[in-house]
C-alpha positions in Angstrom: -0.2 0.0 0.0 1.4 3.2 -1.1 -0.1 6.2 1.4 1.6 9.0 -0.6 3.5 9.8 -3.5 6.8 11.1 -2.7 9.3 13.3 -5.0 11.4 16.0 -5.1 11.1 19.3 -6.3 13.8 21.9 -6.6 13.1 25.4 -7.2 16.5 27.3 -8.4 16.6 30.9 -8.4 12.7 30.9 -8.5 11.1 34.4 -6.9 7.9 34.2 -5.3 5.9 37.5 -4.7 4.9 38.1 -1.1 1.2 38.0 -1.9 1.7 34.4 -2.8 3.8 32.8 0.2 2.4 30.7 2.4 2.2 32.8 5.8 1.4 30.1 8.2 3.8 27.4 6.7 7.1 28.4 8.8 8.4 25.1 9.9 7.4 22.4 7.4 9.3 19.7 9.4 6.6 19.7 12.0 3.9 19.8 9.6 5.1 17.0 7.8 5.6 14.7 10.6 1.8 15.4 11.7 0.8 14.4 8.3 3.2 11.1 8.5 2.0 10.3 11.8 -1.5 10.5 10.8 -1.2 8.4 7.4 1.0 5.7 8.9 -2.0 5.1 11.6 -4.4 4.6 9.0 -2.5 2.5 7.3 -1.8 0.3 10.2 -5.7 0.2 11.2 -6.3 -0.6 7.6 -3.6 -3.7 7.4 -5.1 -4.5 11.3 -8.8 -4.6 9.4 -7.7 -6.7 6.4 -6.1 -9.1 8.7 -9.2 -9.7 10.9 -11.5 -9.9 8.1 -8.9 -13.0 6.4 -8.7 -14.2 9.9 -13.0 -14.6 10.1 -13.0 -15.9 6.5 -10.6 -18.5 7.3 -12.2 -19.3 10.6 -15.7 -19.7 8.7 -14.3 -22.0 6.1 -12.5 -24.3 8.1 -15.4 -24.7 10.5 -18.2 -25.6 7.5 -16.2 -27.5 5.5 -16.6 -31.4 5.6 
């Protein structure tokens, strides 16, 4: 499962006008860590749910087979 696409964006000698700057984005490391933490938890819960469903299906099959 690929939770997010990763890529590198390189801007060299790029001018961004003040009106186009993200004023609240000051510390990208903190914001990125929050997103990664939330997405990793979601992936873990999804995997746990899939495993539980596979277990229940296998149990149902083995108890009903002759």
